[in-house]
C-alpha positions as CSV (number, residue, x, y, z in Angstrom):
1,M,8.7,-204.3,-319.8
2,K,5.5,-202.5,-318.8
3,Q,5.4,-198.9,-319.7
4,A,3.0,-196.2,-318.9
5,I,0.5,-195.4,-321.6
6,Y,1.3,-191.7,-321.3
7,S,4.8,-190.6,-321.9
8,K,4.2,-186.9,-321.3
9,I,1.7,-184.5,-319.8
10,D,-0.3,-182.2,-321.9
11,N,-4.0,-181.1,-322.0
12,N,-5.1,-184.3,-323.8
13,M,-2.9,-187.0,-322.3
14,F,-3.4,-187.5,-318.6
15,F,-6.0,-188.1,-315.9
16,K,-7.3,-191.2,-317.7
17,N,-10.1,-191.7,-315.2
18,I,-9.6,-189.0,-312.6
19,S,-10.3,-185.5,-313.9
20,P,-11.0,-184.1,-317.4
21,S,-8.6,-181.2,-317.4
22,K,-5.7,-179.6,-315.5
23,S,-8.1,-177.0,-314.1
24,D,-9.8,-179.9,-312.1
25,C,-6.6,-181.1,-310.3
26,C,-5.2,-179.4,-307.2
27,G,-2.1,-181.7,-307.0
28,C,-2.8,-183.0,-303.5
29,S,-1.7,-186.6,-304.5
30,A,-4.5,-188.3,-302.7
31,C,-5.1,-190.4,-305.8
32,E,-1.5,-191.5,-306.0
33,Q,-1.5,-192.5,-302.4
34,I,-4.8,-194.5,-302.4
35,C,-3.8,-196.6,-305.4
36,R,-2.9,-200.1,-304.2
37,N,-1.6,-201.1,-307.6
38,H,0.8,-198.1,-307.7
39,A,-0.7,-197.3,-311.1
40,I,-0.6,-193.5,-310.5
41,T,2.4,-191.3,-310.2
42,M,2.6,-187.6,-309.7
43,Q,4.7,-186.0,-312.5
44,E,5.7,-182.4,-313.3
45,D,4.3,-180.7,-316.4
46,E,6.1,-178.0,-318.3
47,E,5.2,-175.4,-315.8
48,G,6.5,-177.4,-312.8
49,F,3.1,-178.4,-311.4
50,L,2.5,-182.0,-310.4
51,Y,-0.3,-184.0,-312.1
52,P,-1.2,-187.7,-311.8
53,I,-0.3,-190.0,-314.6
54,V,-2.1,-193.4,-314.9
55,D,-0.3,-196.5,-316.1
56,S,-3.0,-198.3,-318.0
57,L,-1.2,-201.6,-317.7
58,L,-1.4,-201.4,-313.9
59,C,-4.8,-199.7,-313.5
60,I,-7.6,-202.1,-312.7
61,E,-10.3,-199.4,-313.0
62,C,-11.4,-199.7,-309.4
63,S,-12.2,-196.0,-309.2
64,A,-10.5,-195.6,-305.8
65,C,-8.8,-192.5,-307.2
66,E,-12.1,-190.9,-308.1
67,K,-13.5,-191.6,-304.6
68,V,-10.7,-189.6,-302.9
69,C,-10.4,-186.7,-305.3
70,P,-11.2,-183.5,-303.3
71,M,-12.1,-181.7,-306.5
72,L,-14.8,-184.3,-307.2
73,H,-16.1,-184.2,-303.7
74,S,-15.5,-180.7,-302.5
75,D,-19.0,-180.2,-301.0
76,S,-18.7,-183.3,-298.8
77,V,-15.6,-182.1,-297.0
78,K,-16.7,-178.6,-296.1
79,N,-17.9,-177.6,-292.7
80,R,-21.2,-175.8,-292.0
81,I,-20.9,-172.0,-291.9
82,E,-23.5,-172.1,-289.0
83,D,-20.9,-173.7,-286.8
84,T,-18.1,-171.1,-287.5
85,K,-16.8,-168.7,-284.9
86,A,-14.3,-165.9,-285.6
87,Y,-11.5,-164.6,-283.4
88,A,-8.4,-162.4,-283.4
89,A,-5.5,-164.0,-281.5
90,I,-1.8,-163.5,-280.5
91,N,0.6,-165.9,-279.0
92,R,1.8,-164.6,-275.6
93,N,5.3,-166.0,-276.0
94,E,7.3,-163.1,-277.6
95,E,10.0,-165.3,-279.0
96,T,7.4,-167.6,-280.7
97,L,5.5,-164.6,-282.0
98,Q,8.7,-163.1,-283.6
99,Q,9.4,-166.4,-285.3
100,S,5.9,-166.7,-286.7
101,S,4.5,-165.0,-289.9
102,S,1.5,-163.6,-288.1
103,G,0.1,-164.2,-284.6
104,G,1.8,-167.5,-283.7
105,I,-1.3,-169.6,-283.4
106,F,0.0,-172.4,-285.5
107,S,2.8,-172.8,-282.9
108,A,0.4,-172.8,-280.0
109,I,-1.8,-175.5,-281.6
110,S,1.3,-177.6,-282.5
111,I,2.8,-177.5,-279.1
112,S,-0.5,-178.6,-277.6
113,I,-0.5,-181.6,-280.0
114,L,3.1,-182.5,-279.4
115,E,2.6,-182.4,-275.6
116,K,0.0,-185.2,-276.1
117,G,2.7,-187.3,-277.9
118,G,1.3,-186.4,-281.3
119,V,2.7,-185.5,-284.7
120,V,2.5,-182.2,-286.5
121,Y,2.5,-182.1,-290.3
122,G,3.2,-178.9,-292.3
123,A,5.3,-177.5,-295.2
124,A,9.1,-177.4,-294.7
125,F,12.1,-176.8,-297.0
126,D,14.6,-179.5,-297.4
127,N,18.4,-178.8,-297.8
128,N,17.9,-178.0,-301.5
129,L,15.0,-175.6,-300.7
130,Q,12.4,-177.9,-302.2
131,L,9.1,-177.7,-300.3
132,Y,7.5,-180.9,-298.8
133,H,5.0,-181.7,-296.2
134,I,6.7,-183.4,-293.3
135,G,5.8,-184.6,-289.8
136,V,7.7,-183.5,-286.7
137,E,7.4,-185.0,-283.2
138,D,9.3,-182.5,-281.0
139,I,9.1,-178.8,-280.3
140,R,12.7,-178.2,-281.4
141,S,11.9,-179.3,-285.0
142,L,8.7,-177.1,-285.1
143,N,10.6,-174.1,-286.5
144,K,10.9,-175.9,-289.8
145,L,7.2,-175.6,-290.2
146,R,6.7,-172.1,-289.1
147,G,6.3,-169.2,-291.5
148,S,4.4,-168.7,-294.8
149,K,5.7,-170.4,-297.9
150,Y,4.3,-169.0,-301.1
151,L,4.6,-172.0,-303.4
152,Q,3.1,-175.4,-303.6
153,S,4.4,-178.2,-301.3
154,Q,4.5,-181.8,-302.2
155,N,2.5,-184.2,-300.0
156,R,4.4,-187.3,-301.1
157,N,3.3,-190.2,-298.7
158,V,2.0,-187.9,-296.0
159,Y,-1.7,-188.9,-296.2
160,S,-0.7,-192.6,-295.8
161,E,1.6,-191.8,-292.9
162,I,-1.2,-189.8,-291.1
163,K,-3.6,-192.7,-291.6
164,E,-1.2,-195.1,-289.9
165,Q,-0.6,-192.6,-287.0
166,L,-4.3,-192.2,-286.5
167,K,-5.0,-196.0,-286.6
168,A,-2.3,-196.3,-283.8
169,G,-4.4,-193.8,-281.7
170,R,-1.9,-190.9,-281.9
171,W,-2.9,-187.3,-282.1
172,V,-2.2,-185.7,-285.5
173,Y,-2.3,-182.0,-286.5
174,Y,-2.2,-181.3,-290.3
175,T,-2.0,-177.8,-291.7
176,G,-2.2,-176.9,-295.4
177,T,-4.2,-175.2,-298.1
178,G,-7.9,-175.8,-298.3
179,C,-7.4,-178.3,-301.1
180,Q,-4.7,-180.2,-299.2
181,V,-6.8,-180.5,-296.1
182,A,-9.7,-181.6,-298.3
183,G,-7.5,-184.2,-300.0
184,L,-6.6,-185.6,-296.6
185,K,-10.2,-185.9,-295.5
186,C,-11.2,-187.6,-298.7
187,F,-8.2,-190.0,-298.4
188,L,-9.1,-191.0,-294.8
189,R,-12.8,-191.4,-295.8
190,R,-13.9,-191.3,-292.1
191,P,-13.5,-188.9,-289.2
192,Y,-10.9,-189.5,-286.4
193,S,-11.3,-188.0,-283.0
194,T,-7.5,-187.5,-282.7
195,L,-7.1,-185.6,-285.9
196,I,-7.0,-181.8,-286.0
197,T,-6.7,-179.9,-289.3
198,S,-6.2,-176.3,-290.1
199,D,-6.6,-174.7,-293.5
200,L,-5.2,-171.4,-294.7
201,I,-6.9,-168.5,-296.4
202,C,-5.0,-169.2,-299.7
203,H,-4.2,-166.7,-302.5
204,G,-3.1,-169.4,-304.8
205,T,0.0,-171.6,-305.2
206,P,2.8,-171.0,-307.7
207,S,5.1,-173.9,-308.9
208,H,8.6,-174.3,-307.6
209,K,10.1,-173.2,-311.0
210,V,9.8,-169.5,-310.3
211,F,11.2,-169.8,-306.7
212,D,14.1,-172.0,-308.0
213,F,15.0,-169.3,-310.4
214,I,14.9,-166.6,-307.7
215,V,17.2,-168.7,-305.5
216,S,19.6,-169.2,-308.4
217,Q,19.7,-165.4,-309.0
218,M,20.4,-164.7,-305.4
219,E,23.2,-167.3,-305.4
220,H,24.7,-165.8,-308.6
221,K,24.4,-162.2,-307.2
222,Y,26.0,-162.9,-303.8
223,K,28.3,-165.7,-304.9
224,G,27.2,-168.3,-302.4
225,K,24.5,-171.0,-301.7
226,V,21.2,-170.0,-300.2
227,I,20.7,-172.2,-297.2
228,K,17.7,-170.5,-295.7
229,Y,14.8,-168.5,-297.3
230,S,12.1,-166.7,-295.4
231,F,9.1,-165.1,-297.2
232,R,8.0,-163.2,-294.1
233,D,10.9,-162.1,-291.8
234,K,9.7,-159.9,-289.0
235,S,13.2,-158.7,-288.3
236,I,13.2,-157.0,-291.7
237,N,10.0,-155.1,-291.8
238,G,7.9,-156.2,-288.9
239,W,4.6,-157.9,-289.5
240,S,4.5,-157.4,-293.2
241,C,3.3,-159.0,-296.4
242,N,6.6,-158.1,-298.2
243,S,9.6,-158.8,-296.0
244,S,11.7,-161.6,-297.6
245,S,15.1,-162.6,-296.4
246,S,17.7,-165.2,-297.1
247,N,20.9,-166.6,-295.6
248,I,23.7,-167.3,-298.0
249,Q,26.7,-169.5,-297.3
250,R,29.8,-167.8,-298.7
251,K,33.5,-168.4,-298.4
252,D,33.7,-165.6,-295.8
253,G,30.8,-167.0,-293.8
254,I,27.0,-166.7,-293.8
255,K,25.5,-163.5,-295.2
256,H,22.0,-162.4,-294.2
257,I,20.3,-160.6,-296.9
258,G,17.5,-158.5,-295.4
259,Y,16.1,-156.8,-298.5
260,D,16.7,-157.3,-302.2
261,P,14.9,-156.5,-305.4
262,V,15.4,-160.0,-306.7
263,M,13.4,-161.5,-303.8
264,N,11.0,-158.6,-304.0
265,S,10.2,-159.6,-307.6
266,Y,8.9,-162.9,-306.5
267,F,6.4,-161.3,-304.1
268,N,5.3,-158.9,-306.8
269,A,4.8,-161.7,-309.2
270,F,2.8,-163.6,-306.6
271,I,0.4,-160.8,-305.9
272,S,-0.1,-160.2,-309.6
273,N,-1.9,-163.6,-309.6
274,A,0.0,-164.6,-312.8
275,M,1.9,-167.7,-311.6
276,N,-0.8,-169.7,-309.8
277,R,-1.8,-173.3,-310.6
278,K,-4.7,-173.2,-313.0
279,T,-7.0,-174.9,-310.5
280,C,-6.6,-171.9,-308.1
281,Y,-8.7,-169.7,-310.4
282,H,-11.6,-172.2,-310.1
283,C,-11.0,-173.1,-306.4
284,P,-14.1,-174.6,-304.8
285,F,-12.5,-174.0,-301.3
286,A,-12.3,-170.2,-301.5
287,T,-15.4,-169.8,-299.4
288,V,-16.4,-169.3,-295.8
289,E,-17.4,-173.0,-295.7
290,R,-14.0,-174.3,-294.7
291,T,-12.4,-177.7,-294.9
292,G,-10.3,-177.5,-291.7
293,D,-11.3,-177.7,-288.1
294,I,-9.7,-174.3,-287.8
295,T,-8.8,-171.7,-290.4
296,L,-5.7,-169.5,-289.9
297,A,-4.8,-166.2,-291.6
298,D,-3.3,-162.8,-291.0
299,Y,-5.7,-160.4,-289.5
300,W,-4.5,-157.4,-291.6
301,G,-7.5,-155.2,-290.9
302,V,-7.6,-155.8,-287.1
303,K,-6.8,-152.2,-286.2
304,K,-10.1,-151.1,-287.7
305,Y,-12.1,-153.1,-285.3
306,H,-10.0,-153.9,-282.2
307,A,-7.6,-152.0,-280.0
308,I,-4.8,-154.5,-279.7
309,N,-1.4,-153.5,-278.3
310,N,1.6,-154.1,-280.5
311,N,-0.5,-155.3,-283.4
312,Y,2.2,-154.7,-285.9
313,N,4.1,-157.7,-284.4
314,G,1.5,-160.0,-285.8
315,V,-2.2,-160.9,-285.2
316,S,-3.8,-164.1,-286.4
317,A,-7.4,-164.4,-287.7
318,I,-9.0,-167.7,-286.5
319,L,-12.1,-169.3,-287.8
320,V,-13.2,-172.2,-285.5
321,N,-15.3,-174.4,-287.8
322,T,-15.9,-177.6,-285.8
323,E,-16.4,-178.9,-282.3
324,N,-12.9,-180.5,-282.4
325,G,-11.5,-177.1,-283.3
326,E,-13.4,-175.4,-280.5
327,K,-12.1,-177.9,-277.9
328,L,-8.5,-177.4,-279.1
329,L,-8.9,-173.6,-278.9
330,D,-10.1,-174.0,-275.3
331,E,-6.9,-176.0,-274.6
332,I,-4.6,-173.3,-275.8
333,K,-6.4,-170.3,-274.4
334,E,-3.9,-169.8,-271.6
335,K,-1.1,-169.5,-274.2
336,I,-2.8,-166.8,-276.3
337,T,-4.6,-163.5,-276.2
338,I,-7.9,-164.0,-277.9
339,I,-10.8,-161.6,-278.9
340,K,-14.0,-162.5,-280.5
341,T,-14.5,-160.9,-283.9
342,N,-16.7,-161.1,-287.1
343,I,-16.1,-163.2,-290.2
344,E,-17.0,-160.2,-292.3
345,W,-14.2,-158.1,-290.7
346,I,-11.7,-160.8,-291.4
347,A,-12.8,-161.1,-295.0
348,D,-12.5,-157.4,-295.5
349,E,-8.7,-157.7,-296.2
350,N,-8.7,-161.5,-296.8
351,K,-10.6,-161.5,-300.1
352,N,-9.9,-165.2,-300.7
353,L,-12.1,-166.1,-297.8
354,T,-15.1,-165.4,-299.9
355,E,-13.9,-165.4,-303.5
356,K,-11.5,-167.1,-305.9
357,T,-8.4,-165.4,-307.2
358,T,-9.1,-163.9,-310.7
359,Q,-6.9,-165.2,-313.5
360,P,-5.1,-162.3,-315.2
361,I,-4.4,-162.3,-319.0
362,S,-0.7,-162.5,-318.2
363,R,-1.2,-166.0,-316.8
364,D,-1.5,-167.4,-320.3
365,T,2.1,-166.5,-321.2
366,F,3.8,-166.3,-317.8
367,Y,5.4,-169.8,-317.7
368,Q,6.3,-169.7,-321.4
369,K,8.2,-166.4,-320.7
370,L,9.8,-168.0,-317.7
371,S,11.2,-170.7,-319.9
372,N,12.3,-168.4,-322.7
373,N,13.8,-165.5,-320.7
374,P,13.3,-165.8,-317.0
375,T,15.6,-162.8,-316.2
376,A,13.6,-160.4,-318.3
377,L,10.3,-161.7,-316.9
378,M,11.3,-161.4,-313.2
379,N,13.0,-158.0,-313.8
380,S,9.7,-156.7,-315.0
381,F,8.3,-157.4,-311.5
382,Q,11.1,-155.4,-309.8
383,R,9.0,-152.2,-309.7
384,N,8.9,-149.6,-307.0
385,K,12.6,-150.3,-306.1
386,L,13.3,-146.8,-304.9
387,K,10.1,-146.5,-302.9
388,S,10.6,-149.9,-301.2
389,Y,14.3,-149.2,-300.3
390,T,13.4,-145.8,-299.0
391,I,10.7,-147.1,-296.7
392,Y,13.0,-149.9,-295.5
393,H,15.7,-147.5,-294.5
394,I,13.4,-145.0,-292.9
395,K,11.9,-147.8,-290.8
396,R,15.4,-148.7,-289.6
397,I,16.0,-145.1,-288.6
398,C,12.7,-144.4,-286.9
399,K,11.7,-147.8,-285.5
400,H,12.0,-146.5,-281.9
401,N,9.9,-143.4,-282.7
402,A,6.3,-144.5,-282.2
403,C,4.8,-141.6,-284.2
404,L,7.1,-142.0,-287.2
405,F,6.7,-145.8,-287.1
406,G,2.9,-145.5,-287.1
407,I,3.0,-143.3,-290.2
408,L,5.4,-145.7,-292.0
409,M,3.1,-148.6,-291.2
410,K,0.2,-146.8,-292.8
411,I,2.3,-146.3,-295.9
412,R,3.3,-150.0,-295.9
413,D,-0.4,-151.0,-295.7
414,L,-1.1,-149.0,-298.8
415,L,1.7,-150.6,-300.7
416,C,0.7,-154.1,-299.6
417,K,-2.9,-153.8,-300.9
């Protein structure tokens, strides 16, 4: 029986002819999907990140994997900064805006594509809260893709699916991190007029292991099964960077948890930069030269530069990087409120638009501590409990008082920095 030459993943035993180290792999799976001999499989390492393993008995050394690796061809998939235009935007549909993490622009783009009979691809949780990129073909299913998800999604066969859709002449909209969009463009190896991509201003991607532990802690604490998890729930704390919630199925019904220090510990660990994939600290896509036709992000600093009503219900920052992106934006302009802005203003509170996330010393031991004593590790991130709970309850009391609400939002901004 044929067996893979590598039985495990470590720093010396993988990437036979793809990349020299883990720091050079973003986990997009383009190499796995391009291999006609099925010689490459994506497997988890000890930290929970996916890396390609090559079966030497199946590999014919055709170098197809190297040709589609976005880390080896990062410059070739970036758009020219000279073509980029910057905007602040808000979806005019209040219900859609409330369901979105920021300004609801992803939804506006998606609906435009779906109305053309196209397919929209984005990250969605399955029934076990594992994160995968999936395609949806109707507006009703779009809610699965809405909302920020602060962990790495699996692309599985998505690039191959998209290629078949494009060859059939269908419109496709794909949204993901800069490296995922780059992986798709490298995989396709040619432009398609019916493909629209949007990348995100990305802080970095943790593995699912931390999130899985948080979910297990919530289930143990509340004696039920977590059936829904939202990293950014506007019903909890408005347009906020720290407003996680979860729905837990219990014997007495579904319990909605609007604020909890266990969930808060995940966000605190995320902004500490300690649990990112190693590639994220060397990311070639953390630059104003973007990979997508459009770039989407929260426009946190918008109030400094623009007078936008109700801007605490979410404002998106948009970078239009290509002619295709500009045409699409023109198509949705009736559905959104849009204001021209400056890239420098967007970058002011979106540092990863111009610079990589810095690797902290704590990254070296984070996942080892997660394996040895996950409870102690995540408890160490449950800081500022009293402050957070106090602000949460003050907000609930004074949410109808504009003056008090404004003061509270300023406090929130300081805490989120």
